[in-house]
C-alpha positions in Angstrom: -44.6 212.5 -132.2 -45.5 209.7 -134.9 -42.8 208.8 -137.0 -45.1 207.0 -139.6 -44.2 208.4 -143.0 -47.0 210.2 -144.8 -49.2 207.9 -147.3 -48.3 208.2 -151.2 -50.8 207.8 -153.6 -50.7 207.4 -157.2 -53.8 207.7 -159.3 -53.7 206.4 -162.9 -53.4 203.8 -165.3 -50.9 201.3 -166.1 -50.0 201.9 -169.8 -50.1 205.7 -169.7 -46.7 207.1 -170.0 -47.3 210.2 -168.0 -48.5 207.7 -165.2 -45.2 205.3 -165.9 -42.8 208.3 -165.5 -44.5 209.3 -161.6 -43.8 205.8 -160.9 -40.3 205.6 -162.1 -39.5 208.9 -160.2 -40.9 207.5 -156.8 -39.2 204.2 -157.4 -35.5 206.1 -157.9 -36.4 208.3 -154.4 -37.2 204.8 -152.6 -40.6 206.2 -151.8 -43.2 203.5 -151.2 -46.7 204.2 -153.0 -50.2 203.0 -153.1 -51.2 202.6 -156.9 -54.8 203.2 -157.7 -55.6 201.6 -161.3 -58.4 203.8 -163.2 -61.0 201.6 -165.0 -60.4 201.7 -169.1 -62.4 204.3 -170.5 -63.6 205.9 -167.1 -62.8 208.4 -164.5 -63.1 207.6 -160.8 -64.9 210.2 -158.3 -61.4 210.2 -156.8 -59.6 211.3 -159.9 -62.4 213.7 -160.9 -62.2 215.4 -157.4 -58.4 215.6 -157.0 -57.8 217.1 -160.5 -61.1 219.2 -161.0 -59.6 221.5 -163.7 -58.0 218.8 -166.3 -59.8 215.6 -165.0 -56.7 213.8 -166.1 -54.1 211.2 -164.9 -51.9 211.2 -163.1 -52.6 212.2 -160.0 -50.3 212.1 -156.9 -51.7 212.3 -153.3 -49.1 212.9 -150.6 -50.7 213.3 -147.2 -54.0 213.2 -149.0 -53.0 216.5 -150.8 -53.4 216.3 -154.7 -50.7 216.8 -157.2 -51.8 217.2 -161.0 -50.0 217.0 -164.4 -47.1 214.5 -164.7 -44.0 217.2 -165.0 -45.0 219.2 -161.8 -45.3 216.0 -160.0 -41.9 214.9 -161.3 -40.5 218.2 -160.1 -42.6 217.8 -156.5 -41.6 214.1 -156.1 -37.9 215.6 -156.6 -38.1 218.2 -154.0 -40.5 216.6 -151.3 -38.6 213.4 -150.9 -34.9 212.6 -150.2 -32.4 211.1 -152.4 -30.2 211.6 -155.2 -31.6 214.6 -157.4 -33.8 214.0 -160.4 -33.1 217.5 -161.9 -29.4 218.5 -162.3 -28.5 220.9 -159.2 -27.3 223.6 -161.6 -30.4 226.2 -162.7 -29.3 226.5 -166.7 -29.0 222.9 -166.7 -32.2 222.1 -165.2 -33.9 224.8 -167.3 -32.3 222.9 -170.4 -33.7 219.2 -169.3 -37.3 221.1 -168.5 -37.0 222.8 -172.1 -36.7 219.3 -173.6 -39.2 217.5 -171.4 -42.0 220.0 -172.6 -40.5 219.6 -176.6 -40.8 215.6 -176.2 -44.4 215.6 -174.4 -45.7 218.4 -177.2 -43.9 216.4 -180.2 -44.4 212.7 -179.4 -47.6 212.3 -177.5 -50.1 213.1 -180.1 -48.5 211.8 -182.8 -47.8 208.5 -181.2 -51.9 208.1 -180.5 -52.0 208.9 -184.4 -50.0 206.3 -185.1 -51.7 203.9 -183.0 -55.4 204.8 -184.6 -56.6 206.8 -181.5 -56.8 210.0 -183.5 -60.1 209.6 -185.8 -58.7 210.8 -189.2 -55.2 210.7 -188.6 -52.7 210.3 -191.1 -50.2 207.6 -189.6 -47.3 208.2 -192.3 -47.2 211.5 -191.4 -47.4 211.1 -187.9 -44.4 208.6 -187.9 -42.3 211.7 -189.5 -43.6 213.9 -186.8 -42.2 211.3 -184.5 -38.8 210.5 -186.4 -38.0 214.4 -186.6 -38.6 214.7 -182.8 -36.5 211.8 -182.4 -33.4 213.4 -184.2 -33.7 216.3 -181.9 -33.8 214.3 -178.9 -30.8 212.6 -180.6 -28.9 215.7 -180.5 -30.5 216.8 -177.2 -29.0 213.5 -175.7 -25.5 214.5 -176.4 -25.5 217.8 -175.4 -27.4 217.1 -171.7 -25.7 213.8 -171.1 -21.9 215.4 -172.0 -20.9 211.8 -173.2 -22.2 209.9 -170.3 -25.0 207.0 -170.5 -28.0 209.2 -169.6 -29.5 212.6 -170.2 -28.8 212.8 -166.5 -25.3 212.1 -166.8 -24.1 208.7 -165.0 -27.3 208.0 -163.4 -31.3 208.2 -164.9 -32.6 211.4 -164.1 -35.6 214.0 -165.2 -35.3 213.8 -168.9 -34.4 210.6 -169.1 -37.9 209.5 -167.4 -39.8 212.0 -169.5 -38.5 210.3 -172.8 -38.1 206.9 -172.2 -41.7 207.1 -170.4 -43.0 206.5 -174.3 -40.4 203.5 -175.0 -43.2 200.7 -174.5 -45.5 203.2 -176.6 -42.8 203.2 -179.8 -43.1 199.9 -179.8 -46.6 199.4 -179.7 -46.8 202.4 -182.5 -44.4 200.6 -184.8 -46.6 197.4 -184.2 -49.9 199.1 -185.4 -48.7 201.6 -187.8 -46.0 198.9 -189.5 -43.8 202.0 -189.3 -40.3 202.7 -187.7 -40.3 204.4 -184.7 -37.0 204.6 -182.6 -34.6 203.3 -185.5 -31.0 202.7 -184.7 -29.9 203.4 -188.1 -31.1 207.2 -187.8 -30.8 207.6 -184.3 -28.3 205.3 -182.7 -27.6 207.5 -179.4 -31.1 207.1 -178.2 -31.4 203.6 -179.2 -28.2 202.8 -177.2 -29.6 205.0 -174.4 -33.2 203.2 -174.8 -31.3 199.5 -174.0 -29.7 201.2 -171.0 -32.6 202.8 -169.7 -34.8 199.9 -169.8 -33.6 197.6 -167.9 -32.7 200.0 -165.0 -33.6 199.0 -161.5 -36.1 201.9 -161.2 -37.7 201.0 -164.8 -37.6 197.3 -165.7 -40.6 196.3 -163.6 -42.5 199.8 -164.5 -42.1 199.4 -168.7 -45.2 198.5 -170.3 -44.5 195.8 -172.8 -45.3 196.4 -176.6 -47.3 193.4 -177.1 -49.4 194.5 -174.0 -49.8 198.0 -175.1 -51.0 197.0 -178.6 -53.7 194.9 -176.8 -54.7 197.7 -174.4 -55.2 200.0 -177.5 -57.5 197.7 -178.8 -59.4 197.6 -175.4 -59.6 201.0 -174.9 -60.7 201.9 -178.6 -63.5 199.8 -177.7 -64.5 201.3 -174.5 -64.2 204.6 -176.1 -66.8 203.9 -178.6 -69.1 202.2 -176.4 -69.0 205.2 -174.3 -69.9 207.4 -177.1 -72.6 205.2 -178.5 -74.1 205.4 -175.1 -74.7 209.2 -175.1 -78.0 210.5 -175.7 
């Protein structure tokens, strides 16, 4: 019987928070993987074939079998690979962490895209207020979920840390593009302190996109999307 590890592949883009979180989870678990970078503004045949329903990244391929949607992938990684659990062992705490993860994605993703000028006609000031309101809620969630410990997951980075933390680079990019504050130490001091612990973590530091690089990426993406739109009949 072969003892060769089953190959793990991540299909996605380095700048996507949804892709970043998958890579962090794999690194936490000590899983080696191949990263297949998608071209800016295009979707590969592999991506479309692996996720025919939503046609979005990330996709995790484990032994050739696709797993789609980042929150689903995080839970799959937790169950499929040995090592410390990413989700809390207690069923109620798991449910609470899943709730706040869904909340973070629902409230932060589109509002941050609007602040970055990726939503035509979007009001950046209104989007900044939406992000601020969400972060105030997550400030309280951090106090509740951490129990006074350093992370949402307690003593170490866990599921909810990965989900919220995957946006940190884009917080900085949105601030630079919109000229409006996002992660404000005066308003959300616990989250600001948490972010300063999360980013240097050994499973995170090499994967967290730099805000200035993300600003440049946003310009390239907007140009690519505009070019694709203008080429359509």
